[in-house]
N, C-alpha and C positions, 0 to 999 in steps of 0.2 A: 687484431687490427688496431685496437686502441693503443697498444704499446708503441706502434710506429706512426703515431699521429704527426710527428715531426716530419717524417718522410712525405706524408700527404700534404701537410701545410706548405712544404717547400715547393710543391707543384705550382703554387701561386706566384713563385718568383721566376719561373722558367722563362728564359729568353729576354729578361730585361736588358736592354742595351744591345741585344743581338738582332738588330732590325735590318730589313732589306732596303738598299738605297733608293729604290724606285717605289716603295710602298706609298699608298695613299695615307695622308695624315688624317687622323680622326680627332685629335685634340692637341692643344698647346698648353704646356705647364711652364710658365716663365720662358726660359730659352730651350726647353726640351720638347721634342715632338713624340707623341705616342702614335704609332702606326697601326694600320688595320691588321697586318699580319701578327703584330705583337698582341693586340687585343684579342684576335682570333685564338691565338695560342693560349692565352690566359683563360679565355672563355671555355675552351675545350678542357683545360686542366681543372678548372673549377667544377665543371660538370662531373668529371671523374671523381673529384673529392666528394661531391654531394652523393653520388651513387655509392662510393665506397663506405660512406657513413650512414647510408640508408635514409637520407633526409628527403623531405618532399621537394620536388623539382618545380621551380617556377617556369613560366614560359620563357622562351629564348630572348625575347626583346627586353624583358625586365631584368633577366640575369645579366645580359650584356651591359646594360646600364650600370648595374651594381659593380660589375667587374671593373668597368672604366673608373668609377668613383674610387675604388680601391687602388687602382694604379696611380691615379692622381695623388692620393695621399702618400703613396710610397715614393713617388718621384719628388714631391715637396721635401720629404725628410732626407732622401739621398742627396738632394741638392745642398741641404744644410750640412750634411756630413762632408761633402766635397769642399764646400767653402770654409769649413772649420778644420780641414786636414785630418779628419778622423779616419784612421786606417786600421787594417788588420793584416799582419804579415803571415807568411805561409807557416811558420813554426807555430804561431798561436792557433791558426786554423787546424793544424794537425793535432794539437793537444785537445782542442774542442771535439774533434771527430773521434779521437780515442776515448774521450770521456763519454760520448754518446754511445759508443759501442759497449763500454763497460757497464753503463747504466742499464742497457738493454740486455746485459749478460750475453754479449756476442763478441766474437773476434772481429778484426777488421775485414777478413775475408767473408765472414757471415753477414756483416753489415752490407757489403757489396751485393751479396746474393739477395738480401731483402730489398735493396734499392731496385734491382732488376725486376723483382716480383711486382713492385709498385710503379714500374714503367719509367724509371729514371736511370741515367748513367752516372758514373762516378764523378766525372768532371763537372757536369751540370749541378749535381748535388753539392759539391764543394763550393761552387760559385753562388748557388742559392743560399746556402748556409752562411757564407761570408756576408751577403747582403743583409740577411736577417740579424746577424751579430752587429753589423754596422748600424742598423736602425736602432737596436737596443742601446748601443753606446751613444748614439746621437741623442736619443731621448734622455739618457742618464745625464749627459752633459747639459742638455737644455733645461731640465727641471730637477735634476738630482739634488741640487743644493737646497731646494725647497722642501725636500722630504726628510724629515727628522722626527723620530719618535723617542721621547725621553722616558726614563724610568717612571716618572710621575704620571705620564699619560697612560702607560701600561697599567699601573696600579689603580689609577682613577677609573679606567675602563672596567677592570675586574671588580672594583668596589661598586660601580654603578650598574653592573650587569644584573639582569633580571633575577637569575639564580644560577647556581652551579650546574644544575642539570642541563639548562639551555646552553650554557657555555661549552658543554661537551659536544654539542651538535654541529654538524656541517650541513648546509642547505644547498641543494642542487637547483640552480635557477636558470631561467631564460628571460630575455627582455626584448621589447620592441621600443625603439626610440623614434619619436616624431620630433625632428629638430626645430630649433629657432636660431636666428642669427645672434651674433655677439651682443648687439644692442637692439632687440626687437621692439617693434611698436606694439601697442595694446591689441591692435587688430591681428597682427601676426601671431601673437600668443594665443588669442582666442581661436583663430583658424586652426592652429596646430592642435589645440585641445579638442576641437570638434572632430578633427581627423582621428585623434587617438580614441575618442569615444566611439566613432564608427568602427574602428578596428576591434575595440573591445566587444562591440555588438556582434561583429562577425565571429569572433571566438566563441561567444556564448551560443551562437547558432550552429556551432560545430566546425567552423573553419579551422584548419590545422595551424597551430600557433607557429610552428617552425617555418612553414611555407610563407605565412604572413611576414615573419621576421625577415626572411630572405628578400621578399619583394618590396616591403614597405619600411623596414627599419633603416636607420642611418647612423650606425656606428660600426666599429671594427669587428663586432661579433655577428653582423647581419648575415654574412655568407656562411656562417656556422649555424644558421637557424636561430640566432639570438642566444646561443648556448653560452652562458657565463661560467659553466663548470660548477664545481663544489666550492662554496664560500662559507667562511665563518662570519658571524654577525659583525665581528670587528672589521671585516673587509668592506662592509656595506655602508653607504651613507646612512646617517641616523634615521632619515625619513624612510629609507628602505627597510632598515633593521626593525623599526617599530611596526611595520606592516607585515614583514615576512614571518616574524615570530608568532603571529596570530593566524597564519594561513594553514590550510590543509593541503596535502599532496594533490597536484593537478589543478589547484585553484589559481585563478588569474585576478590580479588587482590592478587598479589604476583608473584613470591616468594620474600619475604622480609627477608633480612639477620638480624639475631638476635644473641646474644651470644651463644644460645644453638642450633642454626641451621638455617634452612630456613623455613619460615612460609607462608602459604596461609591463608587469612582472608576473612570471609564472613560477610557482613552486613545483618542480618536477618530483622531488623526493627529499628525504631527510636521512642522513647517517647519524643515528642516535648516540653513538658512543665513540666518535672519531678521535676525540682528544684524550681518551683514557690511554695511559702509556705506562709501560713497565720497562725497566732497564736491568740488564744482568751486570753485576759487579763481580770482579775477580780479585781475590787476594793473591798477589803474585810476588815472587822474588826473581832476581836475575843477577848474573855475573857479567860484567861488561869488560871486554878487552878491545882496545882500539889501537891502530897503528899511529905512529907519531915520530918525533925526532929520534926516540930511543928504540923504536921497533918498526920494522918494515911490515908491509901488508902480508907478506909470506910468513914472517915470524909471528905476527899476530894470529894468523889462522892456525899455525902449528901449535902455538901456546894454548889457544882455546880448545883445540882437539885433545891436548894433553890433560887439561883440566877436566874435560868430559870423561876421559878414560879413568881419571882418579875418582870421580864421583861414582862411576859404574862399579869401581872396585871397592867402594864402601867409604870413601872419604866424605867428611861432612860438607854439605853444600854451604852451610852458614860460615864455617871456618875458612873455606876456600874463597868465599865472597869477601870476607873481612881481610884476607891476606892479599888478594890479587885484583879484585874488581876496581876499575878506575872511576866508577860512579861513586864519588866520595860520600854523597848524601845518603846512599843506601848501603854502601859497603860496611859502615860502622854498625848497621843493624842486620848484618848477615845477608845483605842483598835485598832486604824487604822493601818493596815499593808501596806497600799498603794496598788499599782497595782502589782498583782502577776500572775505567770503562773503555771498551775497545776503541771507540771513536776518538779518544784522547791520545792514542798511541800511533806510532808509525805503522803503516799497513803490514810490513814484513814481520814485525813483532806481534801485532794483534792477531794476524792470521794463524800463526803457530800457537799462540796462547789459547785461542778459542778451541783448538782441536785437542789440547791436553786434558786428560782426566785429572781429578783432584789427586794430588800427591805425585803426579807424573812429572818427570824432568825431560826437557827437550834435548835433541841434538844441537850442536852449535848453529846459530841463526845469524845471518848477515843482515844488517840494516845500515842506514846512512850514518848511524852513530858508532858503528863498529861491529864486533862479534859478541853475541849474547848466548848464555845458557839460561833457560827459563824454567822456573818451577811454579806450578799452580798449587796454592795452599788450600784455597776454599773458594766457593762461589755462593752467591745469593741473588735473588730477584727482588727488586724493590719497586713499589708504586711511585712513579715519577710524574704523575699526572699534573700536579700543580706547577712544577718547574717547566714541564713540557708545554703546558697550556700558556704559561707566561711567555715562553719563547715564541710559540706560534702566534699569540696575540700581537706581540711586537712586530713580527714579520707581516702579519695581516694588516695591521694599522699602516705600516710602511707601504705595503702594496696598494692599499686604498688611496693614500695620499698621492702616491706616484701615478696611479691611473687617472685620478682626477686632474692632476697637473698636466699630464700628457694630453688629455682631452682638450683642456683649455689652450694648450700650446698648439695643437693641431688646428683648432678653430682659428687661432691667430695666424698661423701659416696660410691658411686658405684665404682669410680676409685680406692679407697683404699681398697675395700672389696674383699674377696675371694668368687666368685660366680661361681658355677659349675652346669650347667643344665645336669642332669644325663640322663633324657629321651631325646634322641637326636631328637625325633619327635617334641619336643618343642623348640629346639634351633633355 
């Protein structure tokens, strides 16, 4: 089920903009109306999501209010997308869907089958995914320029980290956010803290943290039971990181003051060795023949097949590479590309190379560069943890900055918007 969380998350988008003309209005968001049937559809789909992920279910009135809050945030951002002409064409969407299928090790037909299992049809999934991508692009345009992580920041983080052992760990976290406004009064801050303390007391008395997050939390993770997923310390605000590193599994700490309010944080568990990483390097040679002004596609294929036959009959791979390969940089070395990593190569080349045994020579292989004959000379496995950790820390620092900037931006959108909840039972 976890593998298809994108399918389930897309349920939250179902029917946006597909409203009935005579529906009762439940809320206004600037010039957009949210209708009762639309809210009902999202409410139903959210309940399906909670059941599918086995999360505690709040009562219907509380959940309906949370779903409406989510819809308001969605509409505010989609309005920005429309005003800024942020778009996604069909070809781009097709590419994204193909990548989703590949990442889940599915064909497109199998992807359709999985969607049916999760109660969605193909057209609605495409539309929902399109909206999700539009939101991401809108957020990137709004705050992306603010998010930059320099080499110095990565090195400083690693230098200041408590120790290498902790740097290898990934922490699975949940949170509950009790919000305050952009410019809160001292009384508002105090009231929010008191509410957070009451929630902490409920947790200590055995109340389910996930259910409290769904009913009481006020951020984008609330409907997921406050589940932040697995995070490296680099992804967390410093004030969180300093607390989390001292916590035990299932422990809850807080309230912690953050720019958007007071937070309770729960450590669900720790992945002790998440950033230990090894890579396989391959010492490889190749002969490259490609079509051009002097050689047609058919002639190139015929020529590479002839070279393949010569190698099979005993001719030296190195000599043929020096004589005929058009990759000048490697031809002079008998086709030697040195030590390579698969993800640095085009997929067509890498896939064949990975299947070859040491000393084995491939049949002709077609890639965007032309026709190859590949020989694997040697393989080795290296510990790449330091470089991998540096790469991950950079990505995590970027994600932390991005999420913080998006939260501030979303607060600003709400502060500047006209929002009117017409159905007072939802206010």
